[in-house]
C-alpha positions in Angstrom: -228.0 38.6 -22.2 -230.7 39.4 -24.3 -233.0 37.4 -27.1 -233.2 38.5 -30.5 -236.6 40.0 -31.0 -238.2 37.5 -33.7 -241.9 39.7 -34.2 -241.4 39.9 -38.0 -242.2 36.9 -37.9 -239.6 34.3 -39.1 -236.6 36.3 -40.5 -234.3 36.5 -37.2 -234.9 32.8 -36.5 -234.4 32.1 -40.2 -231.3 34.7 -39.9 -230.3 32.2 -36.8 -230.4 28.6 -39.0 -229.2 29.9 -41.6 -225.5 31.4 -39.9 -225.6 29.0 -37.9 -225.2 26.1 -40.8 -222.3 28.3 -42.2 -220.4 28.2 -38.9 -221.3 24.6 -38.0 -220.5 24.2 -41.8 -216.8 26.1 -41.3 -214.4 23.5 -41.5 -216.1 21.0 -44.0 -214.9 22.7 -46.9 -216.1 20.4 -50.0 -219.7 18.9 -50.9 -219.6 18.3 -54.2 -216.8 16.6 -56.0 -216.2 15.6 -59.9 -213.5 14.2 -61.9 -212.0 16.8 -64.1 -209.1 15.1 -65.9 -207.4 13.0 -63.8 -207.5 14.4 -60.5 -210.7 15.3 -58.3 -211.5 19.4 -57.8 -214.0 20.2 -55.5 -216.6 23.5 -54.5 -215.7 24.7 -51.3 -218.0 25.6 -49.1 -218.5 29.7 -48.4 -216.9 29.9 -45.2 -217.3 32.8 -42.7 -213.7 33.8 -42.2 -213.0 35.0 -39.0 -213.0 38.4 -37.5 -211.6 42.7 -36.8 -212.7 46.3 -37.0 -215.7 48.8 -38.1 -219.0 47.7 -38.9 -221.5 49.4 -41.2 -224.5 47.8 -42.4 -225.6 46.6 -46.6 -228.1 46.7 -47.7 -228.9 44.2 -50.4 -228.6 46.9 -53.2 -224.7 47.7 -51.0 -223.5 44.4 -51.0 -223.2 43.9 -54.6 -222.6 48.0 -55.1 -219.5 48.0 -52.2 -217.7 44.3 -53.0 -217.7 44.1 -56.7 -217.5 47.7 -57.4 -214.3 49.8 -59.0 -213.4 52.4 -57.5 -211.8 55.7 -58.1 -207.8 54.0 -57.4 -206.1 52.3 -60.7 -206.0 48.9 -60.9 -203.7 47.2 -58.7 -200.4 47.1 -60.6 -198.5 44.0 -58.6 -199.1 40.6 -59.2 -201.1 38.1 -57.0 -197.9 36.3 -56.2 -196.4 39.9 -55.7 -200.0 40.9 -53.2 -199.5 37.4 -51.2 -195.8 38.5 -50.2 -196.8 41.2 -49.2 -199.3 39.5 -47.0 -196.6 37.8 -45.5 -194.5 40.6 -45.0 -197.3 42.2 -42.8 -198.4 38.6 -41.3 -195.0 38.6 -39.3 -195.1 42.3 -38.1 -198.4 41.6 -36.3 -198.4 41.1 -32.3 -198.0 37.2 -31.4 -200.9 35.3 -28.3 -200.3 32.5 -27.2 -203.2 29.7 -26.5 -203.5 26.6 -24.2 -205.2 24.1 -25.3 -207.9 24.9 -23.0 -208.0 28.2 -23.7 -210.7 29.4 -27.0 -209.9 31.7 -29.9 -212.3 34.2 -30.1 -213.1 35.9 -32.9 -215.8 38.8 -34.3 -217.2 38.7 -37.9 -219.4 40.9 -40.3 -221.0 38.5 -42.7 -223.2 39.2 -45.4 -225.3 36.5 -46.9 -227.8 35.3 -49.2 -230.7 32.8 -48.6 -229.5 31.2 -51.8 -227.1 31.3 -53.4 -228.3 33.7 -56.9 -231.1 34.7 -55.1 -233.5 36.1 -52.1 -232.5 38.9 -49.7 -229.2 40.0 -47.7 -229.2 39.5 -44.6 -226.3 41.6 -42.6 -225.1 39.7 -39.0 -222.5 40.5 -36.4 -220.8 36.9 -35.2 -219.0 35.6 -32.6 -217.7 32.8 -31.9 -215.5 30.9 -29.6 -213.5 28.2 -30.9 -211.5 25.5 -28.5 -207.4 26.7 -28.9 -206.9 22.8 -28.0 -209.4 20.4 -30.5 -211.4 19.6 -26.8 -215.0 21.4 -26.7 -217.5 22.0 -29.7 -217.4 25.5 -30.8 -220.0 27.6 -29.4 -221.2 31.1 -30.7 -224.0 34.3 -31.0 -225.6 36.3 -34.0 -227.2 39.8 -34.0 -228.7 41.5 -36.7 -226.6 44.5 -38.0 -229.2 47.3 -37.4 -230.1 46.1 -33.8 -226.9 46.7 -31.0 -228.9 44.9 -29.1 -229.8 41.5 -30.8 -227.4 39.2 -29.5 -228.7 35.7 -29.6 -228.2 33.1 -27.3 -225.3 31.7 -26.9 -225.0 28.4 -29.1 -223.0 25.4 -29.3 -222.0 24.1 -32.6 -221.8 20.9 -33.7 -221.0 20.1 -37.5 -223.1 17.9 -40.1 -222.7 14.1 -40.4 -222.4 14.2 -44.4 -224.5 10.8 -44.6 -226.7 11.5 -42.6 -227.6 16.0 -42.9 -230.1 15.6 -39.8 -227.3 14.0 -37.7 -224.6 16.2 -35.7 -221.3 14.3 -35.4 -220.4 14.5 -31.9 -216.5 14.2 -32.8 -214.7 18.0 -31.3 -213.3 20.4 -34.3 -209.6 20.4 -35.0 -207.7 23.1 -32.9 -208.5 26.3 -33.6 -204.8 27.5 -32.4 -202.5 26.4 -34.8 -199.3 27.0 -32.7 -197.2 24.0 -34.2 -197.5 24.9 -37.8 -193.4 25.5 -39.7 -192.3 28.7 -40.4 -190.5 28.6 -43.6 -192.6 27.7 -47.2 -191.2 24.1 -47.7 -191.6 22.9 -44.5 -195.0 24.0 -44.1 -195.5 22.9 -47.6 -194.9 19.1 -46.1 -196.3 19.7 -43.3 -199.7 20.5 -44.9 -199.3 17.6 -46.9 -198.5 14.8 -44.2 -201.7 16.6 -42.2 -204.4 17.8 -45.0 -208.1 19.0 -43.5 -210.3 16.6 -43.4 -212.9 17.9 -45.5 -215.8 15.4 -44.0 -216.8 14.2 -47.7 -219.2 12.1 -48.7 -219.5 8.4 -49.0 -219.1 8.3 -52.8 -216.4 11.0 -52.7 -213.2 9.6 -54.3 -211.0 10.3 -51.5 -208.0 9.3 -52.8 -208.1 11.7 -55.4 -209.0 14.9 -53.2 -206.2 14.3 -50.7 -204.3 13.3 -52.8 -204.5 16.4 -55.9 -201.5 18.6 -55.9 -203.8 21.4 -54.7 -205.0 19.6 -51.2 -202.5 21.6 -49.2 -203.4 24.9 -50.5 -206.8 24.5 -49.8 -205.4 22.8 -46.0 -203.9 26.1 -46.1 -206.5 28.5 -46.5 -208.6 26.8 -43.9 -206.4 28.2 -40.7 -207.3 31.3 -42.0 -210.7 30.4 -39.8 -208.4 30.1 -36.7 -205.3 31.5 -34.9 -201.7 31.3 -36.9 -199.0 32.7 -35.3 -197.4 35.7 -37.3 -194.3 34.1 -38.4 -196.8 30.7 -39.4 -199.3 32.8 -41.4 -196.0 34.8 -42.9 -195.2 31.9 -44.2 -198.6 30.6 -45.1 -199.2 33.3 -47.4 -195.5 33.0 -48.8 -196.9 28.6 -49.9 -200.2 30.6 -50.9 -198.4 32.9 -53.4 -196.9 29.6 -55.0 -200.2 28.5 -56.3 -200.7 28.5 -59.8 -204.3 30.7 -61.0 -204.7 33.4 -58.1 -205.4 36.6 -59.8 -206.1 40.2 -59.3 -209.2 41.7 -59.7 -208.3 45.4 -61.1 -210.6 48.2 -59.4 -210.6 49.2 -55.6 -212.6 46.4 -53.3 -214.9 47.6 -50.5 -215.0 44.3 -47.5 -218.1 43.7 -45.8 -217.6 46.4 -43.0 -216.5 49.0 -45.8 -212.5 49.2 -45.4 -210.8 49.9 -49.1 -208.8 46.9 -49.8 -208.2 44.5 -53.3 -208.9 41.1 -53.9 -207.2 37.9 -54.6 -209.5 35.7 -56.4 -208.0 32.2 -55.7 -208.2 29.1 -57.8 -209.5 25.9 -58.1 -213.2 27.0 -56.9 -215.9 24.5 -59.0 -219.5 26.6 -60.2 -218.2 30.1 -58.3 -215.1 32.2 -56.9 -213.5 33.0 -53.8 -211.7 35.8 -53.4 -209.6 36.9 -50.3 -209.2 41.2 -49.6 -206.3 42.7 -47.6 -206.1 45.7 -47.1 -204.8 48.3 -50.1 -202.4 50.1 -48.2 -201.2 47.8 -45.0 -201.8 44.4 -47.1 -203.3 43.3 -43.5 -205.7 40.5 -44.3 -209.5 41.8 -44.0 -211.6 38.5 -44.8 -213.2 36.7 -47.9 -216.0 37.3 -50.3 -217.6 34.0 -52.6 -219.5 34.4 -55.2 -221.5 31.4 -58.1 -221.7 31.7 -61.2 -224.5 30.8 -63.3 -225.5 31.1 -66.8 -221.9 33.0 -67.5 -223.3 35.4 -65.0 -221.3 36.0 -61.7 -224.1 36.8 -58.5 -221.6 37.7 -54.8 -223.1 35.1 -52.7 -221.1 35.8 -48.6 -219.1 38.3 -47.6 -217.2 38.2 -44.1 -215.1 40.8 -42.9 -213.0 40.2 -40.1 -213.2 42.4 -37.1 -211.8 41.1 -33.5 -209.3 38.2 -32.7 -208.3 36.9 -28.7 -207.3 34.6 -26.8 -209.9 34.1 -24.2 -210.7 31.5 -21.4 -214.5 30.4 -22.0 -217.3 30.7 -24.5 -219.2 33.6 -24.0 -215.9 35.8 -22.2 -215.2 39.3 -24.5 -212.0 40.3 -24.8 
C-alpha cells in the first residue's frame, strides 16, 4: 500500500487530517445547541455519507458550479415527500446484503470539502471506510487525493473525540454499521427510533432532555443510519418516514453530485446556520449522497459534497469487494 506523496509541503498531510476529523465525527451530528422557543434545535455536523459510482475531480470553482447550478432540465414538479416516497420504492428494489457482527460495512465515497466552512480551497478526496457491522471494533479508513490514483495513504484507525476534551479520543466502539434489526413499516420504525436515538455525544452544557425529547429526534436518528447499511425494506420505511417530516423542500433545477451524476436535491429541515441536502438520482430516485452549505450574512456557501460510490460487506479492514 503506497503512502501519499507529501512533496507539496503540508498539503496532503493537512488533507488527511481534515478528512480524518470529518469521518471520525460522522456519528456525532451535534456540536452546538441553542434554545428555540420551548425546544432545543441543533446544528448537525457535516457528515461524509457512505459510497458508490464514477468519480470526477472537481476544482475549487467546479464544486460551486457543479453542485449548485440550475441545468437545462426543468425544475422538479414532485414535492419533497413524493420524491422521498419514490426513493422508498427504489430502495425496496435493491438486493439485500447480510452481515455477521464480526464483519465490516465497506463504503467508498468521493468527497469535496473546504478547510473552513465558507473560505479556503476545495479538496476532493476518495475515501474508503470499514465500519464494524456489529459495533465490536473501531472504524478504519484510508484516503487519496482524486488527482493521484496511486496516492492511497495507510489504513488508519478512527476514534471519536471526547466532547468534553477535544484532544482526547474515546475508547468506546461506534454503534453497529449494519442496521439489520430495523422495522420495515414506517409507524413501527418511528416508535423504534424514538426508543433508540443516535448518541449525539453532546457537550456537558447541552440540555440533553430537550434535545433527545424533541419531536425531530427520530428523523435525526434515521438520517444518521444512512452512513451505514440499511436493508432494502427497512430503507424504504426510513425514506417513507423522512417523507412525513415537515419542512423539506425540493431545490429547483438540475443538480450534479460530487461524482458528476445528475439528480434532484431535497433540502432537509432543522439545520441552524446552514443547509443539508439529500441528492437522489433524477430518474431512478436512488440515493446518491449529500451536500452541506453554511449561510453567513445571508450568503450561502458550499462546504462539502459527498457522493456514494460503493457499498459492500467484507470480512476485515483493508479488504476490497
